[in-house]
The first five atom37 places (N, CA, C, CB, O) and aatype in JSON, in Angstrom:
{
  "aatype": [12, 15, 9, 14, 9, 10, 1, 5, 7, 15, 18, 10, 9, 0, 15, 9, 5, 15, 15, 14, 15, 3, 15, 6, 17, 1, 6, 12, 7, 5, 5, 10, 0, 6, 1, 19, 7, 11, 10, 1, 15, 1, 7, 19, 19, 19, 3, 19, 16, 19, 10, 3, 10, 9, 3, 15, 13, 0, 0, 1, 16, 10, 1, 6, 9, 0, 5, 16, 19, 11, 10, 1, 7, 0, 6, 14, 19, 9, 19, 7, 9, 5, 14, 3, 19, 0, 13, 15, 12, 19, 5, 10, 7, 10, 16, 10, 7, 3, 9, 6, 16, 6, 10, 3, 10, 6, 6, 7, 12, 0, 12, 10, 3, 0, 9, 10, 1, 3, 7, 1, 16, 2, 19],
  "atom_mask": [
    [1, 1, 1, 1, 1],
    [1, 1, 1, 1, 1],
    [1, 1, 1, 1, 1],
    [1, 1, 1, 1, 1],
    [1, 1, 1, 1, 1],
    [1, 1, 1, 1, 1],
    [1, 1, 1, 1, 1],
    [1, 1, 1, 1, 1],
    [1, 1, 1, 0, 1],
    [1, 1, 1, 1, 1],
    [1, 1, 1, 1, 1],
    [1, 1, 1, 1, 1],
    [1, 1, 1, 1, 1],
    [1, 1, 1, 1, 1],
    [1, 1, 1, 1, 1],
    [1, 1, 1, 1, 1],
    [1, 1, 1, 1, 1],
    [1, 1, 1, 1, 1],
    [1, 1, 1, 1, 1],
    [1, 1, 1, 1, 1],
    [1, 1, 1, 1, 1],
    [1, 1, 1, 1, 1],
    [1, 1, 1, 1, 1],
    [1, 1, 1, 1, 1],
    [1, 1, 1, 1, 1],
    [1, 1, 1, 1, 1],
    [1, 1, 1, 1, 1],
    [1, 1, 1, 1, 1],
    [1, 1, 1, 0, 1],
    [1, 1, 1, 1, 1],
    [1, 1, 1, 1, 1],
    [1, 1, 1, 1, 1],
    [1, 1, 1, 1, 1],
    [1, 1, 1, 1, 1],
    [1, 1, 1, 1, 1],
    [1, 1, 1, 1, 1],
    [1, 1, 1, 0, 1],
    [1, 1, 1, 1, 1],
    [1, 1, 1, 1, 1],
    [1, 1, 1, 1, 1],
    [1, 1, 1, 1, 1],
    [1, 1, 1, 1, 1],
    [1, 1, 1, 0, 1],
    [1, 1, 1, 1, 1],
    [1, 1, 1, 1, 1],
    [1, 1, 1, 1, 1],
    [1, 1, 1, 1, 1],
    [1, 1, 1, 1, 1],
    [1, 1, 1, 1, 1],
    [1, 1, 1, 1, 1],
    [1, 1, 1, 1, 1],
    [1, 1, 1, 1, 1],
    [1, 1, 1, 1, 1],
    [1, 1, 1, 1, 1],
    [1, 1, 1, 1, 1],
    [1, 1, 1, 1, 1],
    [1, 1, 1, 1, 1],
    [1, 1, 1, 1, 1],
    [1, 1, 1, 1, 1],
    [1, 1, 1, 1, 1],
    [1, 1, 1, 1, 1],
    [1, 1, 1, 1, 1],
    [1, 1, 1, 1, 1],
    [1, 1, 1, 1, 1],
    [1, 1, 1, 1, 1],
    [1, 1, 1, 1, 1],
    [1, 1, 1, 1, 1],
    [1, 1, 1, 1, 1],
    [1, 1, 1, 1, 1],
    [1, 1, 1, 1, 1],
    [1, 1, 1, 1, 1],
    [1, 1, 1, 1, 1],
    [1, 1, 1, 0, 1],
    [1, 1, 1, 1, 1],
    [1, 1, 1, 1, 1],
    [1, 1, 1, 1, 1],
    [1, 1, 1, 1, 1],
    [1, 1, 1, 1, 1],
    [1, 1, 1, 1, 1],
    [1, 1, 1, 0, 1],
    [1, 1, 1, 1, 1],
    [1, 1, 1, 1, 1],
    [1, 1, 1, 1, 1],
    [1, 1, 1, 1, 1],
    [1, 1, 1, 1, 1],
    [1, 1, 1, 1, 1],
    [1, 1, 1, 1, 1],
    [1, 1, 1, 1, 1],
    [1, 1, 1, 1, 1],
    [1, 1, 1, 1, 1],
    [1, 1, 1, 1, 1],
    [1, 1, 1, 1, 1],
    [1, 1, 1, 0, 1],
    [1, 1, 1, 1, 1],
    [1, 1, 1, 1, 1],
    [1, 1, 1, 1, 1],
    [1, 1, 1, 0, 1],
    [1, 1, 1, 1, 1],
    [1, 1, 1, 1, 1],
    [1, 1, 1, 1, 1],
    [1, 1, 1, 1, 1],
    [1, 1, 1, 1, 1],
    [1, 1, 1, 1, 1],
    [1, 1, 1, 1, 1],
    [1, 1, 1, 1, 1],
    [1, 1, 1, 1, 1],
    [1, 1, 1, 1, 1],
    [1, 1, 1, 0, 1],
    [1, 1, 1, 1, 1],
    [1, 1, 1, 1, 1],
    [1, 1, 1, 1, 1],
    [1, 1, 1, 1, 1],
    [1, 1, 1, 1, 1],
    [1, 1, 1, 1, 1],
    [1, 1, 1, 1, 1],
    [1, 1, 1, 1, 1],
    [1, 1, 1, 1, 1],
    [1, 1, 1, 1, 1],
    [1, 1, 1, 0, 1],
    [1, 1, 1, 1, 1],
    [1, 1, 1, 1, 1],
    [1, 1, 1, 1, 1],
    [1, 1, 1, 1, 1]
  ],
  "atom_positions": [
    [[0.91, -1.37, -0.1], [0.13, 0.14, 0.01], [0.95, 1.4, -0.1], [-0.57, 0.31, 1.43], [1.84, 1.79, 0.66]],
    [[0.58, 1.86, -0.96], [1.6, 3.27, -1.0], [0.88, 4.27, -0.02], [1.74, 4.1, -2.75], [-0.27, 4.04, 0.36]],
    [[1.56, 5.35, 0.39], [1.08, 6.57, 1.04], [0.46, 7.45, 0.2], [2.08, 7.25, 1.67], [1.04, 7.71, -0.86]],
    [[-0.63, 8.0, 0.43], [-1.13, 9.0, -0.4], [-0.63, 10.19, -0.31], [-2.32, 9.15, -0.29], [-0.35, 10.6, 0.82]],
    [[-0.39, 11.02, -1.43], [0.21, 12.24, -1.06], [-0.85, 13.24, -1.89], [1.93, 12.32, -1.52], [-1.07, 12.98, -3.07]],
    [[-1.41, 14.22, -1.35], [-2.49, 15.13, -1.6], [-1.78, 16.44, -2.12], [-3.41, 15.37, -0.26], [-0.64, 16.74, -1.78]],
    [[-2.39, 17.04, -2.8], [-2.07, 18.67, -3.23], [-3.19, 19.53, -2.34], [-2.34, 19.02, -5.18], [-4.37, 19.19, -2.39]],
    [[-2.82, 20.5, -1.64], [-3.8, 21.31, -0.97], [-3.37, 22.74, -1.62], [-3.72, 21.2, 0.77], [-2.85, 23.36, -0.69]],
    [[-3.36, 23.4, -2.56], [-2.77, 24.69, -2.89], [-1.39, 24.6, -2.98], [0.0, 0.0, 0.0], [-1.17, 23.68, -3.77]],
    [[-0.26, 25.11, -2.53], [1.03, 24.86, -2.83], [1.61, 24.29, -1.77], [1.69, 25.92, -3.22], [2.73, 24.57, -1.35]],
    [[0.63, 23.24, -1.19], [1.5, 22.51, -0.29], [1.29, 21.07, -0.48], [1.26, 22.89, 1.15], [0.23, 20.75, -1.02]],
    [[2.05, 20.24, -0.17], [1.54, 18.53, -0.55], [1.09, 18.11, 1.15], [3.28, 17.19, -1.37], [1.45, 18.74, 2.15]],
    [[0.29, 16.97, 1.11], [0.12, 16.36, 2.33], [0.32, 14.81, 2.46], [-1.14, 16.71, 2.72], [-0.47, 14.04, 1.9]],
    [[0.95, 14.54, 2.9], [1.23, 12.93, 2.92], [0.57, 12.31, 4.03], [2.78, 12.54, 3.06], [1.24, 12.35, 5.06]],
    [[-0.2, 11.93, 4.09], [-1.39, 11.18, 5.01], [-1.06, 9.55, 5.29], [-2.99, 11.28, 4.1], [-1.51, 8.67, 4.55]],
    [[-0.21, 9.27, 6.46], [-0.02, 7.81, 6.66], [-1.05, 7.32, 7.04], [0.91, 7.41, 7.5], [-1.6, 7.93, 7.95]],
    [[-1.75, 6.0, 6.51], [-3.0, 5.41, 6.74], [-2.83, 4.25, 7.54], [-3.68, 5.09, 5.53], [-3.82, 3.7, 8.03]],
    [[-1.42, 3.73, 7.77], [-1.29, 2.62, 8.6], [0.3, 2.37, 8.9], [-2.01, 1.39, 7.9], [0.96, 3.16, 8.22]],
    [[0.98, 1.68, 9.57], [2.33, 1.61, 9.81], [3.09, 1.25, 8.48], [2.58, 0.6, 10.92], [2.92, 0.14, 7.98]],
    [[3.92, 2.17, 7.92], [4.66, 1.93, 6.78], [5.7, 0.93, 6.88], [5.19, 3.07, 6.37], [6.4, 0.7, 7.86]],
    [[5.72, 0.24, 5.55], [7.07, -0.76, 5.73], [8.32, 0.25, 5.3], [7.01, -2.34, 4.55], [8.18, 1.24, 4.58]],
    [[9.42, -0.14, 5.8], [10.67, 0.23, 5.12], [10.97, 0.99, 3.83], [11.19, -0.79, 4.93], [11.65, 2.01, 3.72]],
    [[10.4, 0.38, 2.98], [10.26, 0.65, 1.27], [9.04, 1.51, 1.36], [9.97, -0.87, 0.13], [9.23, 2.62, 0.86]],
    [[8.01, 1.35, 1.79], [7.07, 2.5, 1.63], [7.44, 3.76, 2.4], [5.71, 2.08, 2.07], [6.7, 4.69, 2.05]],
    [[8.22, 4.07, 3.21], [9.06, 5.28, 3.89], [9.73, 5.72, 2.72], [10.17, 4.89, 5.15], [9.49, 6.82, 2.22]],
    [[10.47, 5.02, 2.31], [11.53, 5.43, 1.36], [10.94, 5.81, -0.1], [12.58, 4.23, 1.24], [11.58, 6.57, -0.83]],
    [[9.64, 5.23, -0.51], [9.07, 5.43, -1.48], [8.37, 7.21, -1.46], [8.1, 4.17, -1.52], [8.34, 8.14, -2.27]],
    [[8.0, 7.04, -0.32], [7.15, 8.41, 0.03], [8.0, 9.47, -0.03], [6.49, 8.47, 1.46], [7.66, 10.54, -0.54]],
    [[9.38, 9.21, 0.57], [10.22, 10.66, 0.37], [10.53, 10.89, -1.02], [0.0, 0.0, 0.0], [10.56, 12.05, -1.45]],
    [[10.77, 9.84, -1.82], [11.08, 10.06, -3.16], [9.81, 10.74, -3.9], [11.51, 8.7, -3.82], [9.99, 11.69, -4.66]],
    [[8.76, 10.3, -3.7], [7.62, 10.79, -4.24], [7.5, 12.16, -3.98], [6.53, 10.12, -3.81], [7.32, 12.89, -4.95]],
    [[7.58, 12.77, -2.53], [7.52, 13.75, -2.33], [8.67, 14.66, -2.72], [7.2, 13.69, -1.31], [8.33, 15.73, -3.23]],
    [[9.67, 14.48, -2.61], [10.95, 15.35, -3.51], [10.61, 15.64, -4.8], [12.36, 14.54, -3.72], [10.76, 16.81, -5.15]],
    [[10.09, 14.7, -5.74], [9.69, 14.73, -6.9], [9.01, 15.66, -6.97], [9.21, 13.79, -7.31], [9.44, 16.69, -7.51]],
    [[7.73, 15.58, -6.46], [6.38, 16.54, -6.47], [6.6, 17.77, -6.1], [5.28, 16.13, -5.6], [6.06, 18.72, -6.68]],
    [[7.41, 17.92, -5.08], [7.68, 19.37, -4.7], [8.3, 20.1, -5.9], [8.68, 19.47, -3.43], [7.87, 21.23, -6.12]],
    [[9.32, 19.57, -6.77], [9.79, 20.32, -7.66], [9.08, 20.44, -8.88], [0.0, 0.0, 0.0], [9.03, 21.47, -9.55]],
    [[8.35, 19.03, -9.23], [7.31, 19.16, -10.19], [6.11, 20.28, -9.96], [6.72, 17.81, -10.27], [5.94, 21.09, -10.87]],
    [[5.4, 20.36, -8.96], [4.2, 20.91, -8.64], [4.77, 22.4, -8.03], [3.29, 19.89, -7.57], [3.97, 23.28, -7.74]],
    [[6.11, 22.56, -7.87], [6.4, 23.99, -7.24], [5.82, 24.14, -5.76], [5.71, 25.19, -8.18], [5.3, 25.19, -5.38]],
    [[5.94, 23.07, -5.0], [5.27, 23.07, -3.56], [6.05, 24.02, -2.68], [5.26, 21.58, -2.85], [7.28, 24.05, -2.77]],
    [[5.35, 24.83, -1.8], [6.17, 25.63, -1.03], [6.24, 25.0, 0.39], [5.65, 27.08, -1.03], [6.93, 25.55, 1.25]],
    [[5.53, 23.82, 0.65], [5.8, 23.25, 2.08], [5.09, 21.88, 2.19], [0.0, 0.0, 0.0], [4.08, 21.82, 1.49]],
    [[5.31, 21.02, 2.75], [5.13, 19.58, 2.84], [4.5, 19.51, 4.52], [6.78, 18.66, 2.51], [4.87, 20.21, 5.47]],
    [[3.54, 18.55, 4.52], [3.2, 18.31, 5.96], [2.98, 16.82, 5.69], [1.85, 19.21, 6.65], [2.36, 16.34, 4.74]],
    [[3.7, 16.07, 6.83], [3.44, 14.56, 7.07], [2.55, 14.36, 8.29], [4.83, 13.75, 7.31], [2.88, 14.75, 9.41]],
    [[1.48, 13.78, 8.06], [0.57, 13.46, 9.06], [0.93, 11.88, 9.46], [-0.99, 13.71, 8.5], [0.91, 10.94, 8.67]],
    [[1.29, 11.82, 10.98], [1.59, 10.68, 11.36], [0.66, 10.13, 12.44], [2.86, 10.73, 11.71], [0.93, 9.2, 13.2]],
    [[-0.7, 10.98, 12.39], [-1.53, 10.37, 13.59], [-1.9, 9.19, 13.85], [-2.54, 10.8, 13.69], [-2.2, 8.88, 15.0]],
    [[-1.94, 8.31, 12.83], [-2.38, 6.64, 12.91], [-1.08, 6.04, 13.49], [-2.79, 5.8, 11.24], [-1.16, 4.85, 13.78]],
    [[-0.03, 6.57, 13.69], [0.88, 5.64, 14.03], [1.21, 5.71, 15.72], [2.15, 5.92, 13.1], [1.5, 6.69, 16.4]],
    [[1.05, 4.37, 16.08], [1.2, 4.04, 17.48], [2.8, 4.01, 18.03], [0.5, 2.6, 17.68], [2.99, 4.09, 19.24]],
    [[3.73, 3.93, 17.26], [4.92, 3.97, 17.29], [5.79, 4.41, 16.28], [5.16, 3.04, 17.57], [5.5, 4.14, 15.12]],
    [[6.78, 5.04, 16.54], [7.96, 5.83, 15.56], [8.97, 5.26, 15.95], [8.22, 7.45, 15.64], [9.42, 5.7, 17.01]],
    [[9.56, 4.37, 15.44], [11.24, 3.76, 15.65], [12.18, 4.45, 15.18], [11.61, 2.47, 15.02], [12.05, 5.52, 14.59]],
    [[13.35, 3.78, 15.45], [14.71, 4.5, 14.82], [14.7, 4.96, 13.6], [15.83, 3.7, 14.76], [15.09, 6.04, 13.18]],
    [[14.04, 3.7, 12.84], [14.16, 4.1, 11.67], [13.23, 5.14, 10.86], [14.22, 3.07, 11.16], [13.6, 5.98, 10.04]],
    [[11.9, 4.86, 11.29], [11.06, 6.04, 11.0], [11.41, 7.34, 11.53], [9.82, 5.8, 11.41], [10.9, 8.35, 11.04]],
    [[12.23, 7.39, 12.49], [12.36, 8.9, 13.1], [13.31, 9.57, 12.17], [12.99, 8.98, 14.74], [13.23, 10.76, 11.84]],
    [[14.53, 8.43, 11.64], [15.6, 8.89, 10.78], [15.25, 9.1, 9.32], [16.67, 7.94, 10.86], [15.84, 9.83, 8.52]],
    [[14.14, 8.29, 9.1], [13.57, 8.37, 7.54], [12.84, 9.76, 7.77], [12.37, 6.93, 6.95], [12.94, 10.56, 6.84]],
    [[12.23, 10.1, 8.71], [11.29, 11.38, 8.74], [12.32, 12.52, 8.81], [10.16, 11.44, 10.11], [12.02, 13.44, 8.06]],
    [[13.42, 12.71, 9.49], [14.46, 13.37, 9.16], [14.88, 13.89, 7.93], [15.2, 12.8, 9.49], [14.82, 15.04, 7.5]],
    [[15.37, 12.72, 7.35], [15.47, 12.55, 5.82], [14.84, 13.15, 4.81], [15.21, 11.51, 5.52], [15.38, 13.93, 4.01]],
    [[13.54, 12.77, 4.82], [12.58, 13.19, 4.14], [12.39, 15.1, 4.42], [11.32, 12.17, 4.61], [12.17, 15.92, 3.53]],
    [[12.51, 15.33, 5.6], [12.31, 17.03, 5.75], [13.44, 17.55, 5.04], [12.32, 17.7, 7.4], [13.27, 18.39, 4.15]],
    [[14.75, 17.08, 5.41], [15.91, 17.56, 4.92], [15.7, 17.82, 3.49], [17.01, 16.66, 5.17], [15.91, 18.92, 2.97]],
    [[15.19, 16.54, 2.72], [15.25, 16.38, 1.51], [14.35, 17.53, 0.71], [14.87, 15.0, 1.3], [14.76, 18.25, -0.2]],
    [[13.14, 17.51, 1.24], [12.23, 18.7, 0.87], [12.64, 20.08, 1.31], [10.89, 18.49, 1.45], [12.08, 21.04, 0.77]],
    [[13.39, 20.26, 2.04], [13.92, 21.67, 2.16], [14.79, 22.05, 1.25], [14.52, 21.93, 3.31], [14.85, 23.18, 0.77]],
    [[15.65, 20.9, 0.92], [16.6, 21.04, -0.25], [16.06, 21.62, -1.55], [17.15, 19.73, -0.56], [16.68, 22.44, -2.23]],
    [[14.67, 21.05, -1.91], [13.98, 21.01, -2.89], [13.27, 22.46, -2.8], [13.14, 19.76, -2.89], [12.66, 22.88, -3.79]],
    [[13.36, 23.16, -1.71], [12.56, 24.36, -1.74], [11.29, 24.58, -0.67], [0.0, 0.0, 0.0], [10.88, 25.66, -0.23]],
    [[10.84, 23.4, -0.41], [9.56, 23.12, 0.87], [9.83, 23.44, 1.87], [9.08, 21.85, 1.25], [11.02, 23.36, 2.15]],
    [[8.94, 23.93, 2.83], [9.41, 23.85, 4.3], [8.54, 22.56, 4.83], [9.08, 25.39, 5.25], [7.32, 22.57, 4.66]],
    [[9.24, 21.39, 5.52], [8.37, 20.63, 6.22], [7.92, 20.62, 7.46], [8.67, 19.76, 6.13], [8.58, 21.08, 8.4]],
    [[6.61, 20.02, 7.62], [5.95, 19.9, 9.04], [5.42, 18.52, 9.3], [4.74, 20.9, 9.21], [4.78, 17.78, 8.55]],
    [[5.79, 18.38, 10.38], [5.08, 16.77, 10.94], [4.29, 17.21, 12.01], [6.25, 15.43, 11.6], [4.59, 18.03, 12.88]],
    [[2.85, 16.33, 11.77], [1.93, 16.47, 12.47], [1.39, 15.38, 13.18], [1.2, 16.99, 11.86], [1.72, 14.31, 12.66]],
    [[0.65, 15.26, 14.19], [-0.3, 14.36, 14.43], [0.55, 13.24, 15.65], [0.0, 0.0, 0.0], [-0.01, 12.25, 16.12]],
    [[1.94, 13.67, 16.01], [2.78, 12.61, 16.87], [1.61, 12.39, 18.31], [4.68, 13.43, 17.4], [1.17, 13.28, 19.03]],
    [[1.36, 11.08, 18.37], [0.41, 10.96, 19.59], [1.33, 10.85, 20.99], [-0.61, 9.53, 19.41], [2.51, 10.53, 21.07]],
    [[0.38, 11.22, 22.07], [1.29, 11.55, 23.29], [2.18, 10.46, 23.74], [0.48, 11.95, 24.49], [3.28, 10.73, 24.21]],
    [[1.61, 8.87, 23.59], [2.49, 8.11, 23.78], [3.76, 7.84, 23.03], [1.93, 7.28, 23.86], [4.8, 7.46, 23.58]],
    [[3.63, 8.06, 21.66], [4.73, 7.99, 20.84], [5.64, 9.05, 21.13], [4.38, 8.0, 19.51], [6.85, 8.88, 20.96]],
    [[5.07, 10.34, 21.64], [6.26, 11.14, 21.89], [7.06, 10.76, 22.97], [5.96, 12.42, 22.09], [8.29, 10.82, 23.0]],
    [[6.09, 10.25, 24.1], [6.84, 9.97, 25.63], [7.49, 8.84, 25.07], [5.8, 9.59, 27.19], [8.59, 9.01, 25.59]],
    [[7.62, 7.79, 24.37], [8.12, 6.81, 23.91], [9.4, 7.12, 23.09], [7.17, 6.19, 23.26], [10.37, 6.37, 23.21]],
    [[9.43, 7.97, 22.45], [10.51, 8.71, 21.51], [11.51, 9.37, 22.62], [9.73, 10.03, 20.4], [12.7, 9.06, 22.61]],
    [[11.0, 10.25, 23.56], [11.84, 10.54, 24.43], [12.81, 9.85, 25.25], [11.3, 10.97, 24.98], [13.96, 10.15, 25.57]],
    [[11.79, 8.47, 25.59], [12.46, 7.3, 26.45], [13.45, 6.76, 25.57], [11.42, 6.08, 26.94], [14.48, 6.36, 26.11]],
    [[13.36, 6.66, 24.37], [14.49, 6.0, 23.53], [15.65, 6.76, 22.94], [13.91, 5.38, 22.43], [16.61, 6.34, 22.28]],
    [[15.3, 8.13, 23.37], [16.39, 9.08, 23.05], [16.24, 9.46, 21.14], [0.0, 0.0, 0.0], [17.05, 10.02, 20.4]],
    [[15.07, 8.96, 20.9], [14.39, 9.52, 19.25], [14.4, 11.11, 19.23], [12.49, 9.0, 18.96], [13.84, 11.75, 20.11]],
    [[15.06, 11.68, 18.2], [14.13, 13.13, 17.79], [14.1, 13.11, 16.37], [14.82, 14.74, 18.3], [14.36, 12.29, 15.5]],
    [[13.65, 14.41, 16.43], [13.38, 14.62, 14.55], [14.16, 15.97, 14.61], [11.33, 14.85, 13.77], [13.68, 16.81, 13.85]],
    [[15.26, 16.39, 15.33], [16.12, 17.62, 14.83], [15.03, 18.63, 14.91], [0.0, 0.0, 0.0], [13.97, 18.57, 15.53]],
    [[15.46, 19.46, 14.22], [14.91, 20.92, 14.05], [13.55, 20.87, 13.45], [15.84, 21.85, 13.11], [12.94, 21.93, 13.52]],
    [[12.88, 19.8, 12.83], [11.74, 19.56, 12.03], [10.47, 20.41, 12.7], [11.48, 17.93, 11.95], [10.16, 20.05, 13.84]],
    [[9.85, 21.29, 12.23], [8.94, 21.62, 13.08], [7.58, 20.53, 13.15], [8.62, 23.02, 12.68], [7.28, 19.71, 12.29]],
    [[7.01, 20.74, 14.19], [5.86, 19.82, 14.53], [4.8, 20.4, 14.95], [6.11, 18.91, 15.45], [4.98, 21.3, 15.78]],
    [[3.67, 20.14, 14.61], [2.13, 20.49, 15.37], [1.45, 19.19, 15.61], [1.0, 21.49, 14.37], [1.62, 18.04, 15.2]],
    [[0.5, 19.85, 16.49], [-0.49, 18.68, 16.66], [-1.24, 17.99, 15.83], [-1.28, 18.94, 17.31], [-1.31, 16.76, 15.85]],
    [[-1.9, 18.78, 15.01], [-2.74, 17.89, 14.04], [-2.58, 18.98, 12.6], [-4.67, 17.6, 14.71], [-2.09, 20.11, 12.63]],
    [[-3.05, 18.37, 11.55], [-3.07, 19.35, 10.05], [-3.61, 20.49, 10.19], [-3.86, 18.82, 8.81], [-2.89, 21.42, 9.83]],
    [[-4.68, 20.79, 10.6], [-5.14, 22.44, 10.73], [-3.72, 23.06, 11.31], [-6.67, 22.77, 12.02], [-3.25, 23.96, 10.61]],
    [[-3.18, 22.8, 12.19], [-2.34, 23.61, 13.06], [-1.04, 23.37, 12.11], [-2.23, 23.09, 14.79], [-0.32, 24.37, 12.18]],
    [[-0.64, 22.59, 11.44], [0.53, 22.36, 10.54], [0.27, 23.26, 9.36], [0.0, 0.0, 0.0], [1.13, 24.03, 8.95]],
    [[-1.05, 23.15, 8.77], [-1.07, 24.16, 7.84], [-0.97, 25.7, 7.85], [-1.97, 23.96, 7.39], [-0.51, 26.43, 6.97]],
    [[-1.54, 26.03, 9.13], [-1.37, 27.27, 9.88], [0.19, 27.58, 9.98], [-2.07, 27.15, 11.34], [0.53, 28.75, 9.83]],
    [[1.16, 26.61, 10.24], [2.33, 26.69, 10.69], [3.21, 27.13, 9.41], [2.71, 25.38, 11.38], [4.14, 27.94, 9.44]],
    [[2.89, 26.67, 8.65], [3.52, 26.75, 6.89], [2.89, 28.09, 6.3], [2.86, 25.21, 5.68], [3.46, 28.65, 5.37]],
    [[1.82, 28.57, 6.79], [1.3, 30.0, 6.21], [2.12, 30.94, 6.87], [-0.29, 30.39, 6.5], [2.55, 31.94, 6.28]],
    [[2.41, 30.64, 8.29], [3.16, 31.55, 9.2], [4.96, 31.71, 8.7], [2.96, 30.81, 10.9], [5.62, 32.74, 8.65]],
    [[5.41, 30.25, 8.36], [6.58, 30.34, 7.94], [6.89, 30.97, 6.79], [6.98, 29.34, 7.91], [7.88, 31.71, 6.69]],
    [[5.98, 30.7, 5.72], [6.04, 31.23, 4.56], [5.7, 32.58, 4.49], [5.37, 30.56, 3.8], [6.39, 33.2, 3.68]],
    [[4.75, 33.31, 5.15], [4.42, 34.87, 5.27], [5.74, 35.49, 5.86], [3.03, 35.21, 6.35], [6.27, 36.47, 5.34]],
    [[6.25, 34.84, 7.03], [7.47, 35.52, 7.49], [8.75, 35.48, 6.82], [7.72, 35.12, 8.64], [9.7, 36.19, 7.15]],
    [[8.78, 34.64, 5.89], [10.15, 34.46, 5.23], [11.17, 33.57, 5.9], [0.0, 0.0, 0.0], [12.33, 33.49, 5.49]],
    [[10.65, 32.81, 7.11], [11.58, 32.32, 7.9], [11.97, 30.56, 7.25], [10.91, 32.45, 9.55], [11.13, 29.69, 7.03]],
    [[13.13, 30.48, 7.11], [13.76, 29.21, 6.51], [14.82, 28.89, 7.56], [14.43, 29.41, 4.94], [15.36, 29.68, 8.34]],
    [[15.0, 27.55, 7.42], [16.14, 27.02, 8.36], [17.1, 26.15, 7.22], [15.44, 25.91, 9.8], [17.77, 25.21, 7.64]],
    [[17.13, 26.47, 5.96], [18.22, 25.83, 5.31], [19.39, 26.39, 5.22], [17.97, 25.55, 4.2], [20.31, 25.8, 4.66]]
  ]
}
């Protein structure tokens, strides 16, 4: 099962529907990088709301996806990290680095609007 990537204005939204396999994580990263350039997207939201676990591979891959889309010219935001998942990540020492995170899709879109309006980038 591939991860759906939707276009919403100048943003892309990757909405994870179930726990992705390693190859699905990689495929999503490649598709986002390609679509950012093709569609001239300004922001990317990765919604991980359904995940009840973010392991070291997933955390590393999310960081790599964020870095890749930034290099392609889009701002990344991860949304929907559940409280238990966040707690487990802290316990295991897993971080997402300086990737912006928000509670849900609505706040993630608002964050992108603010970043792009203020011209703030971390590239």
